[in-house]
C-alpha positions in Angstrom: -24.2 -19.7 -10.6 -20.8 -18.9 -12.1 -19.4 -15.5 -13.1 -16.8 -15.2 -15.9 -14.8 -12.0 -16.5 -13.0 -11.3 -19.8 -10.6 -8.4 -20.0 -9.8 -6.1 -22.9 -6.9 -8.3 -24.2 -9.3 -11.2 -24.7 -11.6 -9.2 -26.9 -9.2 -6.9 -28.8 -10.5 -8.1 -32.2 -13.1 -10.3 -33.9 -11.0 -13.4 -33.3 -11.1 -12.7 -29.6 -14.9 -12.3 -29.7 -15.2 -15.6 -31.5 -12.9 -17.2 -28.9 -15.3 -16.1 -26.1 -17.9 -18.2 -27.9 -15.5 -21.1 -28.1 -14.7 -20.9 -24.4 -18.4 -20.9 -23.5 -19.0 -23.9 -25.7 -16.1 -25.8 -24.2 -16.7 -25.1 -20.5 -20.5 -24.6 -20.5 -22.6 -21.5 -19.9 -25.6 -22.6 -17.9 -26.4 -20.2 -15.0 -23.6 -17.9 -16.1 -22.9 -14.2 -16.1 -20.2 -12.8 -18.3 -18.5 -9.5 -17.3 -16.5 -7.8 -20.1 -14.1 -4.9 -20.3 -13.6 -2.4 -23.1 -12.0 -3.9 -26.2 -8.2 -3.8 -26.5 -6.8 -0.4 -25.9 -10.2 1.4 -26.1 -9.9 2.9 -22.6 -6.6 4.5 -23.7 -8.2 5.8 -26.9 -11.2 7.3 -25.0 -8.7 9.0 -22.6 -7.3 10.8 -25.6 -10.9 11.9 -26.5 -11.3 13.2 -22.9 -7.9 15.0 -23.2 -9.0 16.7 -26.5 -12.4 17.6 -25.0 -10.7 19.7 -22.3 -7.5 20.8 -24.1 -7.9 20.7 -27.9 -11.4 20.7 -29.3 -10.1 20.8 -32.9 -8.9 17.2 -32.5 -11.9 15.9 -30.6 -13.9 14.5 -33.5 -10.9 12.9 -35.2 -9.9 11.1 -31.9 -13.5 9.9 -31.5 -13.5 8.7 -35.2 -10.5 6.5 -34.4 -12.6 4.7 -31.7 -15.5 4.3 -34.1 -13.3 2.9 -36.9 -11.7 0.4 -34.6 -15.1 -1.0 -33.5 -16.6 -0.8 -36.9 -13.8 -3.0 -38.3 -14.6 -5.6 -35.6 -18.3 -5.4 -36.5 -17.5 -6.0 -40.2 -15.4 -9.0 -39.4 -18.2 -10.5 -37.2 -21.3 -9.8 -39.2 -21.8 -10.6 -42.9 -23.8 -7.5 -43.8 -24.2 -4.0 -42.4 -28.0 -4.4 -42.1 -27.4 -6.5 -38.9 -29.0 -4.7 -35.9 -25.5 -4.6 -34.2 -24.4 -1.8 -36.5 -27.4 0.4 -35.5 -27.0 -0.3 -31.8 -23.3 0.7 -31.9 -24.1 3.8 -33.9 -26.8 4.8 -31.3 -24.2 4.4 -28.5 -21.8 6.7 -30.3 -24.6 9.2 -31.0 -25.3 9.2 -27.2 -21.6 10.0 -26.6 -21.6 12.8 -29.1 -24.7 14.3 -27.5 -22.9 14.3 -24.1 -19.8 15.9 -25.7 -21.9 18.8 -27.2 -24.3 19.4 -24.3 -22.2 18.8 -21.2 -21.8 21.9 -19.0 -19.8 20.4 -16.1 -16.2 21.5 -15.8 -15.5 18.6 -13.4 -12.8 16.4 -15.0 -13.6 13.3 -13.0 -17.3 13.5 -13.8 -16.7 14.0 -17.5 -14.1 11.2 -17.5 -16.6 8.7 -16.1 -19.4 9.7 -18.5 -17.1 9.2 -21.5 -14.9 6.3 -20.5 -17.9 4.0 -19.9 -18.8 3.8 -23.5 -15.9 1.4 -24.1 -17.6 -1.3 -22.0 -21.1 -0.5 -23.3 -19.9 -0.9 -26.9 -17.9 -4.1 -26.3 -20.7 -5.9 -24.5 -23.2 -4.9 -27.1 -21.0 -6.3 -29.9 -20.3 -9.5 -28.0 -24.0 -10.0 -27.0 -25.1 -9.5 -30.6 -22.5 -11.9 -31.9 -23.4 -14.6 -29.4 -27.1 -14.3 -30.3 -26.2 -14.5 -34.0 -24.5 -17.9 -33.5 -27.4 -19.2 -31.3 -25.8 -18.6 -27.9 -28.8 -16.8 -26.6 -28.1 -14.2 -23.9 -29.5 -11.2 -22.0 -27.6 -7.9 -22.2 -27.7 -6.0 -18.9 -26.8 -2.4 -18.4 -24.7 -2.7 -15.2 -25.5 0.8 -14.2 -29.1 -0.3 -13.4 -27.8 -2.8 -10.9 -24.5 -1.6 -9.3 -25.2 1.6 -7.4 -22.5 3.8 -5.9 -21.7 7.1 -4.4 -20.6 10.1 -6.6 -16.9 9.7 -6.0 -16.2 9.7 -9.7 -13.3 7.6 -11.0 -13.1 5.6 -7.7 -16.7 5.2 -6.6 -17.7 3.2 -3.5 -20.4 0.6 -3.9 -23.8 1.0 -2.1 -23.9 -2.7 -1.1 -27.5 -2.7 0.2 -29.0 -1.0 -2.8 -26.9 -3.1 -5.2 -27.8 -6.3 -3.5 -31.5 -5.5 -3.7 -31.4 -4.5 -7.4 -29.4 -7.6 -8.4 -31.7 -9.9 -6.4 -34.9 -8.4 -7.8 -33.8 -7.8 -11.5 -31.4 -10.7 -12.3 -32.7 -13.7 -14.3 -30.5 -16.7 -13.5 -32.2 -18.9 -16.1 -30.4 -17.3 -19.1 -26.8 -16.5 -20.0 -26.3 -12.8 -19.0 -23.7 -10.4 -20.2 -22.8 -7.1 -18.6 -20.0 -4.4 -18.4 -17.1 -4.4 -16.0 -15.8 -1.2 -14.2 -19.1 0.8 -14.3 -21.8 1.7 -11.9 -24.1 4.7 -11.4 -24.8 7.2 -8.6 -28.2 8.3 -7.1 -28.7 10.7 -10.1 -28.0 7.8 -12.6 -24.8 9.4 -13.8 -22.1 6.8 -14.8 -19.4 6.1 -12.2 -16.3 3.9 -12.4 -14.9 1.6 -9.8 -11.2 2.5 -10.1 -8.2 0.2 -10.5 -9.0 -3.4 -11.5 -12.7 -2.3 -11.7 -13.8 -5.1 -14.0 -12.5 -7.8 -11.7 -14.2 -6.0 -8.9 -17.5 -6.0 -10.8 -17.3 -9.8 -11.2 -16.7 -10.1 -7.5 -19.7 -7.8 -6.7 -22.0 -10.0 -8.8 -20.4 -13.2 -7.4 -21.2 -12.0 -3.9 -24.7 -10.7 -4.6 -25.7 -13.8 -6.6 -24.1 -16.3 -4.1 -22.1 -17.7 -7.0 -20.3 -20.9 -6.7 -17.2 -19.4 -8.4 -15.8 -16.4 -10.2 -13.4 -17.0 -13.1 -11.1 -14.4 -14.5 -9.9 -15.3 -18.1 -6.5 -14.1 -19.0 -3.8 -14.7 -21.7 -1.6 -16.6 -19.1 -2.2 -20.1 -17.7 -3.1 -18.7 -14.3 -1.2 -17.0 -11.4 2.5 -17.4 -11.8 5.2 -17.2 -9.1 7.0 -14.4 -11.0 6.4 -11.9 -13.8 7.9 -13.7 -16.9 9.0 -10.3 -18.3 11.6 -10.0 -15.5 12.2 -13.6 -14.3 13.0 -16.7 -16.3 11.2 -20.0 -15.7 8.1 -18.6 -14.0 5.9 -21.4 -12.7 2.2 -21.8 -12.4 0.7 -21.7 -8.9 -2.1 -24.3 -8.8 -3.6 -23.0 -5.5 -3.4 -19.9 -3.4 -5.2 -18.8 -0.2 -7.1 -15.5 -0.2 -4.6 -14.3 2.4 -1.6 -15.2 0.3 -3.1 -13.5 -2.8 -3.7 -10.3 -0.8 -0.1 -10.5 0.6 1.3 -10.8 -3.0 -0.9 -8.0 -4.2 0.2 -5.8 -1.3 3.8 -6.2 -2.3 3.0 -5.3 -5.9 2.3 -8.6 -7.7 -0.2 -8.3 -10.5 -2.2 -11.1 -9.1 -5.7 -9.9 -8.1 -6.5 -6.6 -6.4 -7.5 -7.0 -2.7 -10.8 -5.2 -3.2 -11.8 -8.0 -5.7 -10.9 -10.7 -3.1 -12.7 -9.1 -0.1 -16.3 -9.8 -1.1 -15.5 -13.3 -2.3 -13.7 -14.1 0.9 -16.8 -12.9 2.8 -18.9 -15.7 1.3 -16.0 -18.2 0.7 -16.5 -18.1 -3.1 -13.6 -19.6 -5.0 -11.8 -17.5 -7.6 -10.2 -19.0 -10.6 -7.6 -17.5 -12.9 -7.6 -19.4 -16.2 -6.3 -19.0 -19.8 -8.8 -18.1 -22.5 -6.3 -19.8 -24.9 -6.5 -23.1 -23.0 -9.9 -22.9 -21.3 -10.0 -26.6 -20.2 -6.7 -26.3 -18.3 -7.2 -26.0 -14.5 -5.5 -22.6 -14.0 -5.1 -21.3 -10.5 -7.7 -21.6 -7.7 -7.8 -18.9 -4.9 -9.9 -19.9 -1.9 -10.2 -20.2 1.9 -7.8 -22.4 3.8 -6.0 -23.4 0.6 -2.3 -24.1 1.0 0.1 -22.6 -1.6 0.7 -25.3 -4.2 3.5 -25.7 -5.1 5.3 -24.1 -2.1 8.0 -22.2 -4.0 9.5 -18.7 -3.8 7.2 -16.0 -5.3 9.1 -13.1 -6.8 7.9 -9.5 -7.2 9.9 -6.6 -8.6 9.0 -2.9 -8.5 11.3 -0.7 -10.7 12.0 3.1 -10.5 11.7 3.4 -6.8 13.4 5.9 -4.6 15.3 4.9 -1.4 15.4 7.8 1.1 17.7 7.5 4.1 17.5 9.9 7.0 19.6 10.5 10.1 19.4 13.1 12.8 21.6 16.2 12.4 22.8 16.1 16.0 23.0 12.3 16.4 20.0 12.3 18.6 17.6 9.3 18.5 14.9 9.1 15.8 11.9 8.5 18.0 8.1 8.5 17.7 7.8 12.2 17.3 10.3 12.3 14.4 8.7 9.2 12.7 5.3 10.9 13.0 6.6 14.0 11.2 8.2 11.8 8.5 4.9 10.0 7.8 2.9 13.2 7.7 5.3 14.4 5.0 5.1 11.2 3.1 1.3 11.4 3.2 1.3 15.1 2.3 3.4 14.4 -0.8 1.4 11.3 -1.8 4.3 8.9 -1.6 3.4 5.2 -1.7 5.6 3.5 1.0 6.9 0.0 0.2 9.6 -0.6 2.8 10.5 1.0 6.1 13.7 0.3 8.2 14.9 2.2 11.2 17.6 2.1 13.9 18.4 4.4 16.8 19.6 7.3 14.7 18.6 6.4 11.1 15.4 5.8 9.2 15.1 4.5 5.6 12.1 4.3 3.4 11.6 3.0 -0.1 8.8 4.9 -1.9 7.0 5.0 -5.2 7.1 8.6 -6.5 3.8 8.3 -8.3 3.0 12.0 -8.2 6.5 13.4 -9.0 6.7 15.1 -5.6 10.1 13.7 -4.6 12.1 16.9 -4.9 9.6 18.8 -2.8 9.6 16.0 -0.1 13.4 16.0 0.0 13.6 19.8 0.3 11.2 19.6 3.3 13.0 16.7 5.0 16.4 18.4 4.7 15.2 21.1 7.1 15.3 18.6 9.9 17.5 15.6 8.8 20.6 14.6 7.0 19.2 13.1 3.8 20.5 10.6 1.2 18.4 9.6 -1.7 19.0 6.9 -4.3 16.7 7.2 -7.3 15.8 4.6 -9.9 16.4 1.7 -7.6 14.6 -1.7 -7.8 12.7 -3.3 -4.9 12.6 -7.1 -4.9 10.2 -9.0 -2.7 10.3 -12.7 -2.3 7.5 -14.6 -0.4 8.6 -18.0 0.9 12.2 -17.3 0.2 15.2 -19.5 0.4 18.9 -18.9 0.1 19.1 -19.6 -3.6 16.2 -17.2 -4.3 17.9 -14.4 -2.5 21.2 -15.1 -4.2 19.4 -15.0 -7.6 18.2 -11.4 -7.2 21.3 -10.1 -5.5 23.8 -11.5 -8.0 25.6 -8.7 -9.9 23.7 -5.9 -8.1 24.6 -3.4 -5.3 22.3 -4.1 -2.2 21.3 -0.9 -0.6 18.8 -2.3 1.9 17.7 -5.7 3.0 14.9 -6.8 5.4 13.8 -10.3 6.3 10.8 -11.6 8.2 9.7 -15.2 8.6 7.9 -15.4 5.3 9.2 -12.4 3.3 12.5 -10.8 2.3 12.7 -7.4 0.7 15.9 -6.2 -1.0 16.5 -2.7 -2.6 19.2 -2.8 -5.3 21.0 -0.5 -7.6 
C-alpha cells in the first residue's frame, strides 16, 4: 500500500489536475490512496467567506461566487460539456454550503470555520476523482469524515486513533485506487473538524499508519527537501536522505520540511516518507526514514525573520535564579510568545521570541516592573544544523551579531 499526498499548488488549475493523472501513469497507482488539499488559494478564499459571514453579510454571496467561478473554470477546462456529472456534483456541494450559511445558529467562530473551510477539499477531490474516471483511471472517492474521527477541538482537532483505525480497517477497499480529502475529520456528532497546521500531510500519515503502508509520498513543486530555503539562500542543495530525528530537529528550528505531527505516526511503524516533485515524478526526491544518515552531510540553514530579542538583567545586580526564570517563562506563556532561543548568565537572561499574537508591548511592560529590559525588534534568527566555520561566516557577513549560541550539532545566531 502506498499513500500519495498532493497539495493545493499541485492542483491549482486544470493543468495541475491533468498532471496528477500523468504522475499516476508514470509511477503506478496500484494499491494507492491519494490525499488531496483544496485547490490553489481556495482555503484563503473561503476564509474571506467566513469573515464576511461574521462581519459583512452584504459581501457574503459575492465572495462565495468567486470560489464557485474559480472551480467552474477548472471544470470547463477538464470536461467537454456541462452535462458531465461532475458539474452537478460540484453544484450540490455548493448548495450544501449555502444551506449551512443560511441555517446555522452557532456563534462559535471555530465551529463555523471548520464547517465552511472543508468544502475546499470536498470540491477539489470530487473534481479530480471525476476527471480520473473520465480518462479511465478508475477510482473510489472517500469522504474522509467517515473514517478519521476526532474530538470537537475545532480548527485543531485531536484524532481518536482507536475509532479511526477501526473505521479505516473495516471500510477501506485496498483493491482500487482511492482518493480522499486532506485536513478534515469529524467529531462524534459528525460535524466537520480540521486537523490544524499541515493537516493534509498529517492525513496522509494517519492513513499510512492505519493501512500499514509501505510508504507515504508528499508531492511538491520542489525536487525534495533542500538544505536551505532558496528564497533566502543561494545554491540550495537537495538532501537525498534524512532520518526522522533530523527532520523533526529541522522542523523544530523552523524549517518548512515536514511537521513533526506528520512524522510521529510514520516513525511508530517505521514507514518511509518521500518528498518528491510532481514536475519530475520519476526523480528520487528525498527519503525520510529510521536510522538513515543525512546524505549529503552538509550544513542546513534555517532563517526566521521579524523576531524580537529581549535581554533582561536584575535591577540590583542580584543573580537571575530559578525563581526569576520561572516568572519569566510564566509571562512568556501568558502572552503567547513562541520561544526560539534562550541564553542566560549569572545576572542576565536573553530570549528570542516570535511575537505571533502582537503581545510584545504588554509583555515588555510587565517585565519592566522587575527587570532592566532591552528589546531589539525585527531581528533575524539563523539556525545552522551541522555547521562549519564557512557556514557561520556566510550568515554573519555584513550583519551585527546580537546573540550567538553553539552546541555540538547546531549554531543559532541572532542578527540585526
